[in-house]
BAZA-302744 format. One record per residue (C-alpha): residue in three letters; x, y, z. Coordinates in steps of 0.1 Angstrom, whole numbers, padded with zeros to 4 digits, always signed. Each point is the difference from the previous one (the first is absolute). Example, Ala and Ser with C-alpha at 12.3 -4.5 7.8 and 13.67 -1.06 7.14 Angstrom:
<recs>
Ala+0123-0045+0078;Ser+0014+0034-0007;
</recs>
This chain:
<recs>
Met+0255-0107+0481;Arg+0010+0025-0030;Pro-0008-0012-0035;Asp+0035+0002-0012;Arg+0010-0023+0033;Leu-0027-0022-0006;Leu+0012-0005-0038;Leu+0034-0008+0013;Val-0013-0024+0026;Leu-0016-0019-0030;Val+0027-0001-0018;Leu+0019-0015+0028;Val-0029-0026+0007;Leu+0003-0012-0036;Trp+0035-0014+0012;Ser-0011-0010+0033;Gly-0012-0032+0017;Ala-0031-0022-0005;Ala-0020+0015+0033;Leu+0003+0037-0017;Arg-0010-0014-0037;Asp-0030-0017+0017;Gly-0011+0036+0012;Leu+0008+0013-0033;Asp-0018-0027-0019;Ala-0030+0009+0020;Trp+0004+0038-0007;Ile+0001-0007-0037;Asp-0028-0025-0003;Ala-0021+0027+0018;Thr+0006+0025-0028;Asp-0031+0016-0014;Leu+0009-0001-0036;Pro-0012+0023-0028;Pro-0020-0012-0029;Leu+0022-0019-0024;Val-0019+0001-0032;Val+0005+0032-0016;Ala-0023+0015-0027;Thr+0013+0005-0035;Ser-0011+0017-0031;Ala-0026-0018-0022;Glu+0016-0009-0033;Val-0011-0008-0034;Leu+0024-0020-0022;Asp+0001-0011-0037;Arg+0003-0036-0016;Asn+0039+0002+0008;Gly-0002+0011+0037;Thr+0008+0039-0012;Leu-0017+0024+0021;Leu-0028+0018-0018;Arg-0013+0024+0028;Ala+0002+0001+0040;Tyr-0018+0019+0026;Thr+0014+0015+0032;Ile-0009-0014+0031;Glu-0026+0018+0024;Asp+0023+0029+0012;Gly+0012+0008-0034;Arg+0034-0020+0002;Trp+0014-0023-0027;Arg+0010-0033+0016;Met+0002-0028-0025;Ala-0002-0036+0008;Val+0036-0018-0006;Thr+0015-0030+0007;Leu+0038-0011+0006;Asp+0003-0019-0033;Ala-0013+0028-0019;Val+0028+0023+0014;Asp+0035+0002-0014;Pro+0025-0020+0021;Leu+0026+0025-0002;Phe-0025+0027+0018;Ile-0003-0025+0028;Gln+0035-0006+0001;Met+0009+0035+0004;Leu-0029+0006+0024;Leu+0013-0024+0024;Ala+0035+0008-0004;Tyr-0009+0036+0008;Glu-0028-0004+0029;Asp+0006-0032+0015;Arg+0026-0025-0007;Arg-0011-0025+0023;Phe-0033+0001-0009;Tyr-0004-0036-0005;Asp+0019-0010+0032;His-0018+0022+0027;Ala-0033-0004+0018;Gly-0013+0034-0006;Val+0026+0021+0020;Asp+0037+0000-0010;Pro+0018+0001+0036;Arg+0033+0009-0016;Ala-0014+0028-0021;Leu-0024+0012+0030;Leu+0026-0002+0026;Arg+0024+0023-0021;Ala-0028+0025-0007;Thr-0008+0003+0037;Leu+0034+0002+0014;Gln+0006+0025-0026;Ala-0032+0017+0010;Val+0011+0000+0038;Gln+0031+0015-0007;Asn-0010+0028-0023;Arg-0032+0004+0018;Gly-0020-0004-0030;Ile-0008-0026-0031;Val+0032+0000-0024;Ser-0008-0031-0019;Gly-0035-0018-0002;Gly+0008-0036+0007;Ser-0037-0011-0014;Thr-0002-0032-0016;Leu-0024-0002-0032;Thr-0023-0018+0021;Met+0000+0030+0026;Gln-0006+0024-0030;Val-0029-0022-0009;Ala-0013+0004+0037;Arg+0006+0036-0004;Leu-0021+0002-0036;Leu-0028-0022+0011;Glu-0010+0021+0032;Asn+0013+0034-0018;Ser+0022+0008+0033;Gly+0029+0023+0001;Thr+0034-0007-0004;Gly+0022+0017+0024;Ala-0016-0003+0035;Trp+0014-0026+0023;Ala-0035-0012+0007;Gly-0008-0003-0034;Lys+0031-0021-0004;Leu-0008-0024+0028;Arg-0034-0003-0015;Gln+0014-0009-0037;Ala+0022-0025+0020;Arg-0027-0016+0016;Val-0024-0001-0031;Ala+0031-0015-0020;Leu+0007-0026+0022;Ala-0037-0011-0001;Leu-0001+0002-0037;Glu+0028-0023-0005;Arg-0021-0027+0023;Gln-0030+0004-0026;Leu+0014+0007-0033;Asp+0029-0014-0020;Lys+0027+0022-0014;Asp-0012+0003-0033;Arg-0033+0011+0010;Ile+0016+0027+0021;Leu+0018+0010-0029;Thr-0027+0000-0021;Leu-0017+0023+0025;Tyr+0026+0026-0002;Leu-0002+0000-0035;His-0035+0010-0001;Leu+0003+0027+0032;Ala+0036+0017-0008;Pro-0008+0036-0007;Tyr+0012+0016-0031;Gly-0010+0036+0000;Gly-0032+0017-0006;Asn-0027-0026-0002;Ile+0021-0028-0013;Glu+0003-0027+0023;Gly+0015-0034-0007;Leu+0027-0012-0024;Arg-0022-0008-0031;Ala-0020+0033+0003;Ala+0034+0018+0003;Thr+0015-0019-0030;Leu-0029+0009-0024;Ala+0000+0036+0016;Trp+0038+0010-0003;Phe+0012-0024-0029;Gly-0034-0010-0019;Lys+0005-0037+0005;Glu-0008-0031+0019;Pro+0030-0008+0026;Arg+0008-0033-0015;Arg+0030+0014-0016;Leu+0016+0027+0010;Thr+0037+0019-0004;Pro+0023+0003+0028;Ala-0004+0037+0003;Gln-0038-0006+0000;Ala+0002-0025+0028;Ala+0023+0023+0018;Leu-0024+0029+0000;Leu-0029-0023+0010;Val+0023-0010+0031;Ala+0008+0037+0010;Leu-0035+0016-0005;Pro-0019-0017+0030;Gln+0026+0017+0024;Ser-0012+0031-0006;Pro-0029+0000-0025;Glu-0010+0036-0002;Thr+0036+0016+0000;Arg+0012-0024-0027;Arg-0028+0003-0025;Pro+0014+0000-0034;Asp-0028+0020-0014;Arg+0010+0029+0026;Phe+0035-0006+0014;Ala+0017-0018-0028;Asp+0035+0008+0010;Arg-0007-0014+0035;Ala-0015-0032-0014;Arg+0032-0005-0022;Asp+0023+0010+0027;Ala-0019-0031+0022;Arg+0000-0023-0028;Asp+0038+0005-0002;Arg+0006-0006+0034;Val-0021-0031-0001;Leu+0021-0013-0031;Ala+0032+0005+0018;Arg-0008-0020+0029;Met-0009-0028-0024;Thr+0037+0001-0013;Arg+0012-0004+0038;Ala-0028-0026+0008;Gly+0014-0020-0031;Val-0037+0001-0019;Leu+0014+0022-0030;Ala+0031+0002-0017;Ala+0019+0035+0001;Glu-0004+0004-0039;Thr-0037-0008+0005;Val-0005+0025+0028;Gln+0019+0028-0026;Ala-0021-0007-0027;Ala-0031-0002+0023;Gln+0007+0036+0015;Arg+0004+0015-0038;Glu-0037-0014-0008;Ala-0027+0032+0002;Ala-0022+0000+0029;Pro-0040+0005-0003;Asp-0012+0034+0004;Arg-0037-0005-0007;Arg-0026-0023+0006;His-0013-0025-0025;Pro-0040-0002-0002;Val-0013-0033+0013;Pro-0016-0018-0031;Gln-0032+0011-0007;Leu-0011-0021-0030;Ala-0034-0013-0007;Pro-0016+0026+0025;His-0039-0011-0006;Leu+0007-0037+0001;Ala+0023+0001+0028;Asp-0029+0018+0019;Arg-0021-0030-0007;Ala+0028-0024+0014;Leu+0001+0022+0031;Ala-0037-0003+0006;Leu+0007-0038+0003;Gly+0013+0008+0033;Ile+0034-0019-0001;Gly+0034+0011+0004;Arg+0011-0013-0034;Val-0017-0005-0032;Asp+0018-0021-0029;Thr-0014+0010-0034;Thr+0002-0009-0036;Leu+0011+0031-0010;Asp+0034+0006-0017;Ala+0016+0033+0014;Asn+0022+0005-0029;Leu-0031+0001-0025;Gln-0023+0021+0026;Ala+0026+0026+0003;Arg+0005+0003-0041;Leu-0039+0003-0002;Glu-0004+0024+0026;Gln+0027+0024-0016;Leu-0016-0009-0031;Ala-0035+0013+0011;Thr+0016+0031+0017;Arg+0015+0009-0035;His-0031-0007-0019;Met-0021+0023+0022;Ala+0026+0032+0000;Gly-0015+0029-0012;Arg-0035-0014-0003;Asp-0031+0012+0018;Ala+0005-0002+0036;Arg-0032-0018+0005;Leu+0009-0026-0019;Ser+0010-0033+0012;Leu+0011-0037-0014;Ala+0003-0037+0011;Ile+0021-0027-0013;Leu-0004-0039+0010;Val+0025-0025-0015;Ala-0006-0036+0009;Asp+0016-0034-0014;His-0032-0016-0014;Thr+0018-0037+0003;Thr-0002+0002+0038;Gly-0024+0032+0009;Gln+0028+0016+0019;Ile-0001+0037-0003;Leu+0034+0009-0005;Ala-0006+0043+0001;Ser-0029+0020+0012;Val+0000+0040-0005;Gly-0031+0017+0017;Ser+0010+0036-0008;Pro+0028+0015-0017;Asp+0007+0019+0035;Tyr-0014-0012+0032;Asp+0004+0034+0019;Arg-0017+0020-0032;Thr-0032+0014+0016;Ala-0013+0017-0034;Ala-0003-0032-0018;Gln-0010-0018+0036;Gly+0033-0022-0004;Phe-0007-0019+0030;Val-0028-0015-0017;Asp+0009-0034-0012;Met-0012-0001-0037;Thr+0005-0038-0006;Arg-0027-0006+0022;Ala-0027+0027-0008;Leu-0032-0006-0017;Arg-0001+0015-0032;Ser-0020-0006-0036;Pro+0021-0024-0018;Gly-0012+0015-0033;Ser+0009-0022-0030;Thr+0024-0025+0019;Leu-0028-0026+0008;Lys-0005-0007-0040;Pro+0026-0027-0002;Leu-0018-0022+0025;Ile-0034+0005-0017;Tyr+0016-0011-0032;Gly+0017-0030+0019;Leu-0034-0008+0012;Ala-0015+0002-0033;Phe+0027-0025-0014;Asp-0004-0024+0026;Arg-0039+0001-0004;Gly+0000-0007-0037;Leu-0016+0035-0005;Ala+0031+0013-0022;His+0035-0008-0014;Pro+0026+0028-0007;Glu-0009-0003-0037;Thr-0039+0002+0004;Leu-0017+0030-0015;Ile-0019+0023+0025;Ser-0021+0029-0008;Asp+0012+0034+0013;Thr-0031+0019-0011;Pro-0027+0019+0023;Val-0015-0020+0027;Gln-0023+0003+0026;Phe-0010-0024+0031;Gly-0031+0016+0016;Thr+0009+0036+0008;Tyr+0037-0006-0004;Ala+0017+0008-0032;Pro+0040-0005+0002;Gln+0021+0023-0021;Asn+0034-0003-0011;Phe+0028+0022+0015;Asp+0004+0019-0032;Arg-0038-0003-0010;Ile+0009-0016-0033;Phe-0018-0033-0013;Arg+0024-0024-0017;Gly-0026-0025-0013;Asp+0009-0036+0000;Val+0037-0005+0016;Arg+0019-0031+0011;Val-0002-0008+0035;Ser+0037+0006+0004;Glu+0000+0033-0016;Ala-0028+0009+0024;Leu+0018-0008+0033;Gln+0034+0018-0017;Leu-0022+0029-0010;Ser-0017+0000+0037;Leu-0035+0004-0017;Asn-0028+0005+0023;Ile-0029-0015-0019;Pro+0015-0034-0008;Val+0010-0006+0036;Val-0036+0011+0012;Arg-0018-0025-0025;Leu+0024-0029+0016;Thr-0005+0010+0035;Glu-0038+0000-0007;Ala+0004-0036-0013;Leu+0021-0010+0029;Gly-0020+0017+0027;Pro+0016+0025+0022;Ala-0006-0023+0029;His+0023-0025-0014;Leu+0028+0027-0008;Met-0003+0007+0036;Glu+0002-0031+0012;Ala+0031-0008-0021;Leu+0015+0033+0012;Arg-0001-0013+0035;Arg+0015-0031-0009;Thr+0031+0018-0011;Gly+0002+0012+0034;Ala-0013+0032-0006;Gln-0025+0016+0025;Pro-0021+0022-0022;His-0022+0027+0015;Leu-0035+0007-0016;Pro-0014+0034+0008;Thr-0036-0013-0004;Gly+0005-0034+0010;Val-0012-0016-0034;Pro+0022-0004-0028;Gly-0010+0016-0033;Leu+0016+0003-0036;Ala+0018+0031+0009;Val+0022-0024+0018;Ser+0020-0011-0030;Leu+0007+0038-0004;Gly+0014+0007+0036;Gly-0036+0005+0019;Val+0016-0019+0030;Gly+0026+0008+0024;Leu+0035-0019+0001;Thr+0035+0007+0013;Leu+0031-0001-0018;Glu+0007-0031+0020;Asp-0030-0017-0012;Leu+0004+0010-0035;Val+0037-0014-0002;Gln-0013-0035+0014;Val-0025+0002-0028;Tyr+0030+0002-0027;Ala+0019-0023+0023;Met-0025-0026-0005;Leu+0000+0004-0039;Ala+0040+0000+0001;Ala-0003-0033+0021;Gly-0023-0018-0027;Gly-0030+0009+0015;Gln+0006-0012+0037;Ala-0010+0023+0027;Thr+0036+0015+0013;Pro-0007+0015+0034;Leu+0026+0029+0006;Arg+0018-0002+0033;Trp+0028+0020+0018;Thr+0010-0024+0030;Gly+0008-0033-0003;Asp-0029-0017+0013;Gly-0012-0036-0015;Asp-0015-0006-0034;Leu-0035+0018-0005;Pro-0025-0019-0025;Arg+0001+0008-0035;Pro-0030-0012-0018;Gln-0001+0000-0038;Val-0020+0030-0011;Leu+0008-0003-0038;Thr+0012-0031-0021;Pro+0035+0002-0011;Pro-0009+0004-0036;Gly-0024+0030+0009;Ala+0027+0016+0022;Trp+0028-0004-0027;Gln-0027+0015-0029;Val-0002+0032+0024;Gly+0037+0003+0005;His+0007-0005-0036;Ile-0022+0028-0011;Leu+0009+0025+0027;Ala+0038-0007-0011;Gly-0008+0008-0033;Ile-0010+0038+0011;Ala+0027+0024-0011;Pro+0020+0011+0029;Pro+0007+0035+0009;Pro+0033+0017-0017;Ala+0030-0013+0017;Gly-0019-0029+0011;Gly+0017-0024-0022;Pro-0012-0024-0025;Arg-0037-0014-0002;Gly-0008-0034+0014;Arg+0024+0000+0033;Val-0025+0014+0025;Ala-0040-0006-0002;Phe-0014+0033+0016;Lys-0030+0021+0000;Ser-0005+0035+0008;Gly-0034+0015+0014;Thr-0015+0033+0008;Ser-0027+0003+0026;Tyr-0035+0023-0005;Gly+0011+0038+0001;His+0035-0008-0001;Arg+0003-0007+0035;Asp+0024-0032-0003;Ala+0028-0007-0025;Trp+0008-0036-0001;Ala+0025-0023-0015;Ile+0004-0040+0010;Gly+0021-0024-0019;Tyr+0024-0028+0002;Asp+0024-0023-0014;Gly+0013-0037+0005;Arg+0007+0007+0037;Tyr-0009+0034+0011;Val-0032+0019+0004;Ala-0003+0036+0008;Gly-0027+0029+0003;Val+0001+0037-0002;Trp-0023+0024+0012;Ile-0002+0038-0003;Gly-0029+0026+0010;Arg-0008+0022+0030;Pro-0005-0018+0034;Asp-0032+0022+0005;Gly-0017-0016-0031;Thr-0001+0034-0018;Pro+0007-0001-0039;Val+0030+0004-0015;Pro-0008+0017-0033;Gly+0018-0015-0029;Ala+0013-0031+0015;Phe-0002-0033-0016;Gly+0014-0036+0010;Ala+0016-0001-0033;Asp+0019+0030+0001;Ala+0005+0008+0037;Ala+0006-0039+0016;Ser+0011-0022-0031;Pro+0032+0016-0003;Leu+0008-0002+0038;Leu-0012-0036+0001;Phe+0028-0008-0026;Glu+0025+0016+0019;Val-0011-0018+0030;Met+0002-0032-0017;Gly+0035+0009-0013;Arg+0012+0002+0039;Ala-0019-0032+0007;Arg+0022-0023-0020;Ser+0037-0002-0011;Arg-0012-0012-0035;Pro-0033-0005-0017;Val-0019-0032+0012;Pro-0021-0013-0032;Leu-0035-0007+0004;Pro-0008-0036-0002;Pro-0012-0020-0033;Pro-0034-0008-0006;Pro-0016-0034+0020;Ala-0002-0030-0024;Asp-0039+0001+0001;Thr-0001+0038-0011;Leu-0021+0007-0033;Leu+0022+0017-0022;Val-0019+0006-0032;Ala-0013+0027-0022;Asn-0038+0010+0002;Ala-0009-0018-0031;Ala+0013-0032+0019;Leu-0021+0006+0030;Pro-0033-0020+0008;Gln-0028+0017-0015;Pro-0013+0013+0034;Leu+0036+0017+0006;Gln+0003+0018-0030;Arg-0023+0029+0011;Phe-0010+0010+0032;Gly-0038-0001+0003;Gly-0006-0011-0035;Ala-0004+0023-0029;Gln-0009+0036+0012;Asp-0005-0015+0036;Ser-0034-0015-0013;Arg+0004-0031+0019;Pro+0004+0000+0038;Thr+0030-0014+0016;Leu-0003-0029+0026;Ser+0009+0005+0034;Ile-0005-0015+0034;Arg-0014+0026+0024;Phe-0002-0024+0031;Pro+0021-0016+0017;Pro+0027+0026-0002;Glu+0038-0011-0009;Gly+0015-0014+0036;Ala-0033-0002+0015;Arg-0005-0021+0032;Leu-0033-0017+0003;Ala-0016-0027+0024;Ala+0003-0033-0016;Glu-0034-0013+0017;Gly-0036+0008-0014;Asp-0016-0009-0036;Gly+0031+0010-0021;Ile+0017+0031-0011;Pro-0017+0029-0014;Leu+0012+0012-0034;Lys-0014+0032-0016;Leu+0012+0008-0036;Arg+0000+0033-0018;Asp-0007+0001-0038;Gly+0012-0026-0023;Thr-0021-0022-0023;Ala-0020-0030+0012;Pro+0003-0030+0004;Phe+0026+0000+0025;Thr+0023-0026+0013;Val+0017-0002+0035;Leu+0034-0018+0008;Arg+0013-0008+0036;Asp+0038-0006-0002;Gly-0002-0009-0037;Ala-0026-0023+0002;Val-0038+0008-0014;Val-0027+0002+0029;Arg-0029+0018-0018;Ala-0010+0003-0034;Asn-0027+0015-0027;Leu-0007+0029+0027;Arg-0019+0028-0008;Arg-0003+0022+0030;Pro+0029+0021+0010;Glu-0008-0008+0037;Ile+0013-0036+0008;Leu+0005-0024+0032;Ile+0027-0027-0006;Pro+0009-0027+0025;Ser+0028+0004+0024;Asn+0028-0022+0001;Gly+0011+0004+0037;Pro+0025+0025+0016;Gly+0030+0009-0020;Phe+0009+0023-0028;Thr-0019-0006-0033;Thr-0002+0019-0032;Leu-0033+0007-0019;Ser+0000+0008-0035;Val-0030+0008-0024;Ile-0003-0004-0040;Asp-0028+0017-0017;Ala-0010-0009-0037;Thr+0026+0021-0018;Gly+0028-0012+0017;Ala+0006+0027+0025;Ser+0004-0008+0036;Gly+0007+0012+0035;Arg+0019-0015+0030;Val+0004+0005+0035;Ser+0019-0021+0027;Ile-0015+0000+0036;Glu+0003-0019+0033;Leu-0027-0019+0016;Arg+0004-0001+0038;
</recs>
């Protein structure tokens, strides 16, 4: 039987008796359906559900996931009125519409009107079949009838919203609204909705970017029919017809490309992040503007987080993702670099907590040598005795190396890891040069260190997805962290940076001027900036204070609508002048460093040791005998003369060990016995 006659028979069967319907049921049930799950573009969204970036599906098409409740109801109403008025009443084929179309075709020896329901159009789109041949129509009708038996109406309508073509490589309603209007489909004007109804009928000949007049005429025809269908008032149609039609495509959002690539690697279709799309866009624009006219090989990175939650709010891996001269595809927020002087605040905080120093303690900035290592200040000037707070603000090298030697580099590395950072040592063994940048860290690592300082010494692991809470160990005491922040807040901001005291910040420059850094925080936000060349070659004349600090303050200004004040000192903070300090704290190391400073060499801070055995081995460095050992505040050994001590274990759990020497100097570590 000819396909056109078979189609006519199908229409008549739909109105026929039970016996014929039984045969039709068997024919429909035997239908081999195409896959009903359609691929959609991977998407990365911000904290409010705003699209940051999307990726085409495998064949290069844009097909964005969409749900009915995310579509303007006016569009759905207009679509059904124009394409399939009885959509919610028929079983996949509309007998009246199909009979009319069939009779017209027989009379005119060709198709005059389609008669296809939306379900039949979905069937065609699922199988990518033609639209005009009778055999194709029959197949679409059969598949449509089968679809209606497996899916509800809303699911079928949702399939149409994903598969309808809108010109070029645009497929589906949401991809269309983003491409032609630069917006989500939740709110559409009548003119926009009408264009989206018209485009799938002839997506290539009505493309607004190529055939604007045809697109507008097709839109206006849809609008005119909406008046006759009672969907739109005449005055609404007249106003809509005066609305300009789009004549170009809008680019799909491409914010946070580096972090979006990380999200894509998770292998899931949609990733909700903690980023703020508005802040991300502002900082990407700032990065582009800041690098305009500079060395083409330079790159920069920016990271902003909320240190009260650890959520990353913006991440700029480079000023231009496609810029090859500066290797823009490299995410410099995650690249290992030398941190320069930016680790100094952590060292001072550890020294405050260990009782080695106080902000008012005097420390010697004079020539010194540790074995073969003789550190120098950046400006090659020696300042003699300076207050510890001044040494940090001036970023002097010699005082911080003295403190690191007293602490032990292993203690510094352990504290660094407890912040959540993942330091990389080229040799695997930490030396004193770690304090001046002799370790590999990323911008994310450094921002985590400063987030810890901002959070009262509690580690604040950064995260960009909404995963659960992460461990937050106490790295510094609240007074120690506050003292560091108070010192950093006293550093003079760059010009146009605002008044002193609002932002605690530190700049840094790595050896050979390869990296310029600035990291800072206020009462809520922590931010970091890196500038340099991704290939690690020097940038002559680049200093963190000059190159990165001004940009950091611009970043902080964009992150907040108003300044968020730094917190007041904790109640147990020692706020006195040098003369009122206990004798051991008035001068670091005693007069002219003649008296060695007590420290605990083993175990390091945060170590995990077995609770079994003869006890806990304790190894001291320097100090003046006799020594007294306390465990959790209680004296366990006294009158000790040797630097290697074995103290009894009190079983599994966390414990704090303290040692006091004859001069009152002390050292302390917290460990876990397992």
